[in-house]
C-alpha positions as a Python dict, from the first residue, in 0.01 Angstrom:
ca = {
    (1, 'M'): (0, 0, 0),
    (2, 'R'): (-240, -91, -290),
    (3, 'V'): (-246, -416, -467),
    (4, 'I'): (-433, -532, -723),
    (5, 'D'): (-506, -889, -709),
    (6, 'L'): (-520, -1077, -1015),
    (7, 'T'): (-487, -1433, -869),
    (8, 'G'): (-716, -1748, -853),
    (9, 'V'): (-745, -2022, -724),
    (10, 'W'): (-581, -2112, -361),
    (11, 'A'): (-216, -2004, -373),
    (12, 'G'): (-242, -1628, -525),
    (13, 'S'): (-565, -1593, -301),
    (14, 'F'): (-402, -1659, 9),
    (15, 'S'): (-88, -1428, -64),
    (16, 'T'): (-321, -1133, -116),
    (17, 'V'): (-574, -1188, 220),
    (18, 'I'): (-198, -1228, 381),
    (19, 'L'): (-124, -827, 244),
    (20, 'A'): (-506, -760, 341),
    (21, 'D'): (-494, -891, 682),
    (22, 'L'): (-130, -685, 698),
    (23, 'G'): (-322, -370, 631),
    (24, 'A'): (-287, -361, 240),
    (25, 'E'): (-595, -227, 25),
    (26, 'V'): (-655, -524, -171),
    (27, 'L'): (-853, -447, -520),
    (28, 'K'): (-968, -789, -643),
    (29, 'A'): (-1033, -740, -1042),
    (30, 'E'): (-1293, -956, -1151),
    (31, 'N'): (-1449, -984, -1489),
    (32, 'Q'): (-1864, -1087, -1506),
    (33, 'Y'): (-1755, -1294, -1807),
    (34, 'V'): (-1555, -1530, -1688),
    (35, 'W'): (-1558, -1811, -1416),
    (36, 'Q'): (-1230, -1865, -1216),
    (37, 'P'): (-1250, -2232, -1151),
    (38, 'L'): (-1238, -2293, -727),
    (39, 'T'): (-1160, -1899, -681),
    (40, 'R'): (-1514, -1839, -575),
    (41, 'A'): (-1687, -2163, -603),
    (42, 'S'): (-1629, -2489, -837),
    (43, 'I'): (-1999, -2311, -1037),
    (44, 'A'): (-2167, -2052, -1047),
    (45, 'R'): (-2478, -2090, -1041),
    (46, 'P'): (-2570, -2469, -838),
    (47, 'T'): (-2868, -2630, -763),
    (48, 'R'): (-3023, -2661, -423),
    (49, 'E'): (-2918, -3025, -451),
    (50, 'Q'): (-2582, -2933, -593),
    (51, 'A'): (-2516, -2768, -286),
    (52, 'A'): (-2584, -2989, -59),
    (53, 'A'): (-2426, -3269, -215),
    (54, 'A'): (-2103, -3055, -229),
    (55, 'G'): (-1782, -3143, -10),
    (56, 'S'): (-1678, -2886, 260),
    (57, 'A'): (-1393, -2681, 73),
    (58, 'I'): (-1744, -2594, -135),
    (59, 'S'): (-2039, -2572, 50),
    (60, 'Y'): (-2305, -2311, 150),
    (61, 'P'): (-2468, -2154, 475),
    (62, 'N'): (-2714, -2427, 513),
    (63, 'D'): (-2675, -2620, 224),
    (64, 'D'): (-2852, -2319, 15),
    (65, 'P'): (-2673, -2191, -263),
    (66, 'G'): (-2873, -1822, -256),
    (67, 'P'): (-2924, -1523, -503),
    (68, 'R'): (-2524, -1497, -570),
    (69, 'P'): (-2379, -1850, -438),
    (70, 'W'): (-2023, -1722, -544),
    (71, 'N'): (-2046, -1494, -252),
    (72, 'Y'): (-2107, -1767, 39),
    (73, 'C'): (-1898, -2074, -105),
    (74, 'A'): (-1681, -2168, 176),
    (75, 'L'): (-1372, -2207, -18),
    (76, 'F'): (-1435, -1810, -142),
    (77, 'V'): (-1526, -1662, 227),
    (78, 'G'): (-1225, -1790, 379),
    (79, 'M'): (-966, -1628, 189),
    (80, 'F'): (-1134, -1298, 73),
    (81, 'R'): (-1220, -1109, 398),
    (82, 'N'): (-1029, -729, 446),
    (83, 'K'): (-1083, -748, 18),
    (84, 'R'): (-1237, -498, -239),
    (85, 'S'): (-1402, -661, -516),
    (86, 'F'): (-1451, -439, -863),
    (87, 'T'): (-1545, -562, -1187),
    (88, 'V'): (-1360, -507, -1568),
    (89, 'D'): (-1344, -703, -1838),
    (90, 'L'): (-965, -732, -1918),
    (91, 'R'): (-1016, -910, -2261),
    (92, 'R'): (-1107, -563, -2406),
    (93, 'P'): (-855, -282, -2506),
    (94, 'E'): (-1050, -49, -2315),
    (95, 'G'): (-1041, -297, -1994),
    (96, 'R'): (-687, -321, -2004),
    (97, 'D'): (-652, 66, -2011),
    (98, 'L'): (-899, 74, -1699),
    (99, 'L'): (-660, -165, -1512),
    (100, 'G'): (-360, 52, -1598),
    (101, 'R'): (-511, 368, -1440),
    (102, 'V'): (-569, 177, -1180),
    (103, 'A'): (-234, 53, -1177),
    (104, 'A'): (-123, 383, -1213),
    (105, 'R'): (-246, 402, -839),
    (106, 'S'): (-109, 96, -711),
    (107, 'D'): (202, -83, -556),
    (108, 'V'): (195, -396, -656),
    (109, 'V'): (-30, -640, -905),
    (110, 'I'): (15, -1042, -853),
    (111, 'E'): (-121, -1303, -1058),
    (112, 'N'): (-56, -1681, -1045),
    (113, 'S'): (-203, -1777, -1371),
    (114, 'A'): (-84, -2001, -1628),
    (115, 'V'): (206, -1899, -1838),
    (116, 'G'): (96, -1676, -2176),
    (117, 'T'): (-285, -1536, -2011),
    (118, 'M'): (-104, -1210, -1903),
    (119, 'E'): (107, -1203, -2235),
    (120, 'K'): (-255, -1218, -2424),
    (121, 'L'): (-386, -977, -2236),
    (122, 'G'): (-79, -728, -2303),
    (123, 'I'): (-38, -732, -1887),
    (124, 'T'): (319, -784, -1909),
    (125, 'Y'): (608, -565, -1648),
    (126, 'D'): (685, -357, -1926),
    (127, 'W'): (357, -236, -1966),
    (128, 'L'): (298, -204, -1582),
    (129, 'R'): (627, -20, -1571),
    (130, 'E'): (481, 276, -1829),
    (131, 'Q'): (208, 336, -1562),
    (132, 'R'): (380, 308, -1318),
    (133, 'D'): (789, 328, -1292),
    (134, 'D'): (833, 148, -953),
    (135, 'I'): (566, -101, -914),
    (136, 'I'): (624, -422, -820),
    (137, 'F'): (477, -698, -1023),
    (138, 'V'): (432, -1076, -903),
    (139, 'R'): (450, -1378, -1152),
    (140, 'A'): (343, -1704, -948),
    (141, 'S'): (304, -1974, -1227),
    (142, 'G'): (310, -2357, -1145),
    (143, 'Y'): (602, -2451, -1298),
    (144, 'G'): (810, -2060, -1411),
    (145, 'L'): (806, -1872, -1669),
    (146, 'T'): (1084, -2014, -1875),
    (147, 'G'): (1166, -2446, -1876),
    (148, 'E'): (1030, -2734, -2045),
    (149, 'Y'): (679, -2735, -1786),
    (150, 'S'): (661, -2394, -1842),
    (151, 'D'): (378, -2405, -2053),
    (152, 'A'): (162, -2712, -1817),
    (153, 'R'): (-142, -2509, -1636),
    (154, 'T'): (-143, -2662, -1251),
    (155, 'L'): (-371, -2713, -945),
    (156, 'G'): (-242, -2871, -660),
    (157, 'A'): (-291, -3211, -736),
    (158, 'H'): (-114, -3163, -1074),
    (159, 'L'): (185, -2952, -900),
    (160, 'E'): (283, -3197, -565),
    (161, 'G'): (236, -3512, -824),
    (162, 'V'): (530, -3337, -1026),
    (163, 'M'): (723, -3257, -765),
    (164, 'G'): (709, -3607, -585),
    (165, 'H'): (538, -3524, -278),
    (166, 'Q'): (251, -3742, -337),
    (167, 'I'): (520, -4037, -333),
    (168, 'L'): (664, -3919, 7),
    (169, 'R'): (274, -3853, 163),
    (170, 'G'): (53, -4123, 195),
    (171, 'Y'): (64, -4519, 386),
    (172, 'P'): (346, -4726, 300),
    (173, 'E'): (102, -4981, 183),
    (174, 'G'): (-106, -4747, -29),
    (175, 'D'): (-16, -4573, -329),
    (176, 'P'): (-26, -4147, -415),
    (177, 'S'): (-433, -4218, -559),
    (178, 'T'): (-524, -4313, -239),
    (179, 'N'): (-419, -3936, -71),
    (180, 'S'): (-641, -3709, 40),
    (181, 'P'): (-672, -3395, -143),
    (182, 'I'): (-460, -3164, 88),
    (183, 'F'): (-218, -2966, -83),
    (184, 'A'): (13, -2790, 150),
    (185, 'A'): (257, -2613, -126),
    (186, 'D'): (-29, -2399, -214),
    (187, 'Y'): (-5, -2259, 88),
    (188, 'V'): (347, -2241, 95),
    (189, 'S'): (318, -2055, -235),
    (190, 'G'): (93, -1830, -131),
    (191, 'S'): (270, -1729, 191),
    (192, 'Q'): (624, -1668, 19),
    (193, 'I'): (413, -1425, -267),
    (194, 'A'): (324, -1234, 48),
    (195, 'F'): (715, -1234, 175),
    (196, 'S'): (841, -1174, -169),
    (197, 'V'): (596, -830, -167),
    (198, 'L'): (710, -741, 182),
    (199, 'L'): (1084, -773, 38),
    (200, 'A'): (1050, -561, -256),
    (201, 'L'): (864, -308, -41),
    (202, 'W'): (1181, -253, 187),
    (203, 'H'): (1365, -261, -123),
    (204, 'R'): (1172, 38, -296),
    (205, 'T'): (1203, 195, 20),
    (206, 'N'): (1557, 212, -23),
    (207, 'T'): (1667, 201, -335),
    (208, 'G'): (1331, 379, -516),
    (209, 'K'): (1292, 83, -701),
    (210, 'G'): (1030, -133, -784),
    (211, 'Q'): (1110, -534, -907),
    (212, 'F'): (983, -807, -1130),
    (213, 'I'): (920, -1100, -912),
    (214, 'E'): (857, -1433, -1067),
    (215, 'L'): (772, -1701, -796),
    (216, 'A'): (760, -2084, -961),
    (217, 'Q'): (530, -2290, -714),
    (218, 'A'): (675, -2645, -781),
    (219, 'E'): (1050, -2482, -692),
    (220, 'N'): (932, -2317, -402),
    (221, 'A'): (746, -2621, -284),
    (222, 'G'): (1044, -2867, -303),
    (223, 'G'): (1120, -2661, 38),
    (224, 'M'): (836, -2886, 226),
    (225, 'F'): (1067, -3190, 162),
    (226, 'A'): (1394, -3073, 159),
    (227, 'Q'): (1520, -3396, 385),
    (228, 'A'): (1423, -3613, 103),
    (229, 'Y'): (1641, -3420, -160),
    (230, 'L'): (1929, -3414, 61),
    (231, 'D'): (1886, -3741, 149),
    (232, 'H'): (1871, -3845, -199),
    (233, 'A'): (2173, -3610, -285),
    (234, 'L'): (2404, -3730, 30),
    (235, 'N'): (2328, -4079, 18),
    (236, 'G'): (2153, -4205, -260),
    (237, 'A'): (1852, -4295, -68),
    (238, 'V'): (1491, -4271, -264),
    (239, 'G'): (1257, -4170, -4),
    (240, 'S'): (875, -4310, 46),
    (241, 'A'): (545, -4236, 229),
    (242, 'I'): (619, -4345, 635),
    (243, 'G'): (266, -4260, 711),
    (244, 'N'): (172, -4103, 1010),
    (245, 'R'): (575, -4167, 1163),
    (246, 'S'): (823, -3838, 1213),
    (247, 'I'): (1094, -3843, 940),
    (248, 'Y'): (1338, -3825, 1229),
    (249, 'A'): (1200, -4165, 1361),
    (250, 'A'): (1524, -4357, 1209),
    (251, 'D'): (1708, -4087, 1462),
    (252, 'G'): (1497, -4214, 1774),
    (253, 'I'): (1194, -4016, 1735),
    (254, 'A'): (992, -4288, 1815),
    (255, 'P'): (681, -4435, 1875),
    (256, 'S'): (545, -4118, 1708),
    (257, 'G'): (196, -4155, 1496),
    (258, 'V'): (-172, -4150, 1512),
    (259, 'Y'): (-368, -4363, 1705),
    (260, 'P'): (-757, -4466, 1761),
    (261, 'S'): (-908, -4355, 2051),
    (262, 'L'): (-1267, -4333, 2100),
    (263, 'P'): (-1563, -4345, 1990),
    (264, 'E'): (-1433, -4558, 1723),
    (265, 'G'): (-1648, -4462, 1345),
    (266, 'D'): (-1673, -4633, 1048),
    (267, 'G'): (-1391, -4442, 888),
    (268, 'D'): (-1572, -4194, 710),
    (269, 'G'): (-1498, -3894, 961),
    (270, 'D'): (-1695, -4013, 1278),
    (271, 'D'): (-1361, -4199, 1439),
    (272, 'H'): (-1171, -4024, 1668),
    (273, 'W'): (-792, -4037, 1680),
    (274, 'I'): (-491, -3898, 1901),
    (275, 'A'): (-159, -3835, 1769),
    (276, 'I'): (182, -3884, 2003),
    (277, 'T'): (523, -3829, 1974),
    (278, 'V'): (804, -3948, 2181),
    (279, 'T'): (1118, -3692, 2150),
    (280, 'G'): (1366, -3884, 2381),
    (281, 'D'): (1406, -4127, 2688),
    (282, 'D'): (1238, -3930, 2963),
    (283, 'E'): (901, -3859, 2728),
    (284, 'W'): (938, -4248, 2725),
    (285, 'E'): (961, -4276, 3098),
    (286, 'A'): (660, -4027, 3103),
    (287, 'L'): (448, -4242, 2818),
    (288, 'R'): (510, -4566, 2983),
    (289, 'S'): (394, -4454, 3349),
    (290, 'V'): (69, -4289, 3193),
    (291, 'M'): (9, -4660, 3031),
    (292, 'G'): (47, -4825, 3376),
    (293, 'D'): (434, -4898, 3274),
    (294, 'P'): (288, -5221, 3128),
    (295, 'A'): (504, -5539, 3141),
    (296, 'W'): (546, -5532, 2757),
    (297, 'A'): (663, -5168, 2754),
    (298, 'A'): (973, -5237, 3008),
    (299, 'A'): (1155, -5477, 2736),
    (300, 'P'): (1499, -5304, 2800),
    (301, 'E'): (1554, -5278, 2369),
    (302, 'L'): (1263, -5033, 2421),
    (303, 'A'): (1530, -4758, 2674),
    (304, 'T'): (1648, -4613, 2398),
    (305, 'G'): (1593, -4409, 2097),
    (306, 'A'): (1725, -4652, 1833),
    (307, 'G'): (1554, -4958, 1986),
    (308, 'R'): (1232, -4803, 2011),
    (309, 'A'): (1283, -4677, 1636),
    (310, 'A'): (1365, -5041, 1557),
    (311, 'A'): (1049, -5196, 1746),
    (312, 'H'): (791, -4950, 1590),
    (313, 'D'): (562, -5140, 1440),
    (314, 'L'): (500, -5300, 1800),
    (315, 'L'): (480, -5011, 1925),
    (316, 'D'): (230, -4898, 1729),
    (317, 'A'): (3, -5188, 1748),
    (318, 'R'): (52, -5130, 2151),
    (319, 'L'): (-23, -4794, 2152),
    (320, 'A'): (-352, -4849, 1936),
    (321, 'E'): (-450, -5111, 2170),
    (322, 'W'): (-419, -4897, 2460),
    (323, 'T'): (-562, -4599, 2326),
    (324, 'R'): (-864, -4738, 2169),
    (325, 'E'): (-998, -4789, 2489),
    (326, 'L'): (-997, -4414, 2622),
    (327, 'D'): (-1119, -4090, 2519),
    (328, 'D'): (-899, -3834, 2316),
    (329, 'E'): (-931, -3507, 2458),
    (330, 'A'): (-915, -3663, 2816),
    (331, 'L'): (-593, -3861, 2756),
    (332, 'F'): (-464, -3533, 2556),
    (333, 'H'): (-449, -3392, 2886),
    (334, 'R'): (-312, -3662, 3064),
    (335, 'L'): (-28, -3703, 2829),
    (336, 'Q'): (46, -3331, 2810),
    (337, 'A'): (45, -3354, 3188),
    (338, 'A'): (292, -3591, 3206),
    (339, 'G'): (509, -3413, 2956),
    (340, 'V'): (445, -3633, 2604),
    (341, 'P'): (362, -3443, 2322),
    (342, 'A'): (-18, -3556, 2238),
    (343, 'A'): (-309, -3403, 2045),
    (344, 'P'): (-612, -3460, 1917),
    (345, 'V'): (-662, -3482, 1545),
    (346, 'L'): (-972, -3283, 1506),
    (347, 'P'): (-1226, -3346, 1171),
    (348, 'S'): (-1329, -3008, 1054),
    (349, 'W'): (-1674, -2999, 1264),
    (350, 'R'): (-1464, -3050, 1544),
    (351, 'V'): (-1273, -2747, 1541),
    (352, 'L'): (-1483, -2449, 1636),
    (353, 'D'): (-1552, -2619, 1947),
    (354, 'D'): (-1201, -2668, 2044),
    (355, 'P'): (-1134, -2505, 2367),
    (356, 'H'): (-802, -2336, 2244),
    (357, 'V'): (-957, -2233, 1897),
    (358, 'Q'): (-1183, -2020, 2057),
    (359, 'A'): (-949, -1890, 2355),
    (360, 'R'): (-745, -1791, 2029),
    (361, 'D'): (-1049, -1632, 1832),
    (362, 'L'): (-909, -1846, 1559),
    (363, 'Y'): (-1250, -1836, 1374),
    (364, 'Q'): (-1459, -1528, 1429),
    (365, 'P'): (-1834, -1417, 1320),
    (366, 'R'): (-1916, -1260, 971),
    (367, 'D'): (-2251, -1164, 802),
    (368, 'L'): (-2238, -1244, 440),
    (369, 'V'): (-2443, -1032, 223),
    (370, 'D'): (-2777, -1064, 93),
    (371, 'D'): (-2881, -1128, 460),
    (372, 'V'): (-2766, -1488, 424),
    (373, 'G'): (-2672, -1484, 815),
    (374, 'T'): (-2382, -1493, 1025),
    (375, 'F'): (-2153, -1752, 1022),
    (376, 'A'): (-1773, -1834, 1166),
    (377, 'Y'): (-1501, -1793, 967),
    (378, 'P'): (-1117, -1789, 965),
    (379, 'A'): (-975, -1470, 1144),
    (380, 'P'): (-564, -1379, 1070),
    (381, 'P'): (-362, -1642, 1254),
    (382, 'Y'): (-151, -1343, 1369),
    (383, 'R'): (-248, -1002, 1608),
    (384, 'L'): (-90, -713, 1522),
    (385, 'P'): (-247, -472, 1826),
    (386, 'A'): (-56, -191, 1749),
    (387, 'S'): (-147, -157, 1389),
    (388, 'G'): (-488, -184, 1426),
    (389, 'G'): (-453, -491, 1154),
    (390, 'G'): (-727, -836, 1177),
    (391, 'V'): (-1065, -886, 1072),
    (392, 'R'): (-1152, -467, 925),
    (393, 'R'): (-1395, -605, 643),
    (394, 'P'): (-1633, -912, 584),
    (395, 'P'): (-1565, -1117, 249),
    (396, 'V'): (-1631, -898, -46),
    (397, 'A'): (-1917, -951, -263),
    (398, 'F'): (-1842, -969, -652),
    (399, 'G'): (-1838, -594, -743),
    (400, 'Q'): (-1885, -460, -431),
    (401, 'D'): (-1648, -172, -459),
    (402, 'N'): (-1714, -54, -801),
    (403, 'D'): (-1839, 259, -689),
    (404, 'Y'): (-1507, 274, -523),
    (405, 'V'): (-1252, 211, -778),
    (406, 'Y'): (-1450, 366, -1041),
    (407, 'R'): (-1555, 686, -907),
    (408, 'E'): (-1327, 759, -549),
    (409, 'L'): (-1003, 627, -706),
    (410, 'L'): (-1031, 677, -1123),
    (411, 'G'): (-1282, 958, -1061),
    (412, 'V'): (-1504, 841, -1379),
    (413, 'S'): (-1831, 1109, -1394),
    (414, 'D'): (-2214, 940, -1351),
    (415, 'E'): (-2186, 936, -1721),
    (416, 'E'): (-1875, 756, -1786),
    (417, 'Y'): (-1991, 537, -1517),
    (418, 'D'): (-2304, 400, -1639),
    (419, 'R'): (-2147, 382, -1981),
    (420, 'L'): (-1933, 125, -1848),
    (421, 'V'): (-2200, -43, -1728),
    (422, 'A'): (-2341, -85, -2053),
    (423, 'A'): (-2057, -214, -2211),
    (424, 'G'): (-2022, -482, -1934),
    (425, 'H'): (-1719, -352, -1732),
    (426, 'I'): (-1882, -268, -1410),
    (427, 'A'): (-2132, -534, -1284),
    (428, 'G'): (-2247, -666, -925),
    (429, 'E'): (-2309, -1030, -1046),
    (430, 'F'): (-2164, -1296, -1280),
    (431, 'H'): (-2337, -1275, -1637),
    (432, 'E'): (-2583, -1561, -1719),
    (433, 'S'): (-2378, -1678, -1970),
    (434, 'I'): (-2172, -1847, -1659),
    (435, 'P'): (-2331, -2168, -1558),
}
């Protein structure tokens, strides 16, 4: 299966790395004259000072942007394994014609741009069907192709704000502006885009017909908090932020939360925390035993889930007094051994050293181009031994597969290839006009 990747940022890039991990040949179409923000990096050519000050998601190896920074940014390399990259200027008719020739040899086209972008480029389902009648075309804009919000540009922050996720996520005493920038809707959308492609391929195998698929990321994200919608529809309740507690705390899943442990830091990432959840009376008894059965835990009202839910604030305070004197890793193993669900909360700088992460080989060494070095990057979260899946290619450099696409796939002559280079379609780095 061959996929043309016209996606950007997170949701689209995540969808195509899933397909690439599963074995598809994913061709990332890129343009030396157009910068896709937060796809290969936030900016094309950061200074050393900017690279050193970048956040973890947009960091660079050794805080050095290197000669071609767009090939090493953490945001990019985590989602561009197993892919190929070719360049073409789709803003020009010749560029669209070249894309059409690639589409005629492909199975799927995926895009997640703002509504109107594909229309301006002339990349429509009807046009793609002229290239290949049974092609599958997925469009995954933020709010869908029609409706009052369809023209709105959106990133994860905007989408989750509109959907109400920022109101449901966070601490009760805070407000949405204090939430950390973790946008789960991107991952959920990426997964569903990939799943829709698999279903469409299954359908095509059985019917011989392609499909046009519209996936509105906002609608898709609603599945993350269906319980809040249902609670309002059935009970008239309006959800609110509950911190780290279970959404089932009122049903007796209590205590549940995240509690401080040693060493306590300054709140900027150096502090340690442990998540603990009690789902029933047996687990509560086990937790009491690990704590040494303190007198306060023997209160009769705490013997039931309803009683513990009513006393959640007290339980959180007592547990925090106990956990803050203990090492999170050691306590994690003690609680799990006793049958109490628990786990340390690992910031990114502790993940690579986690024994279970290492045992599952979740991060694997990858060589980056330009002799930048070898670094540990995410691997597929599943294994398919019979299919030869896994990481077959390291993160792809910009335009790395131009020869493959133009010479092998399209069969252009040397003379035509040189002309396309001169015309600006074929390139190995972004144009100097891109800052």
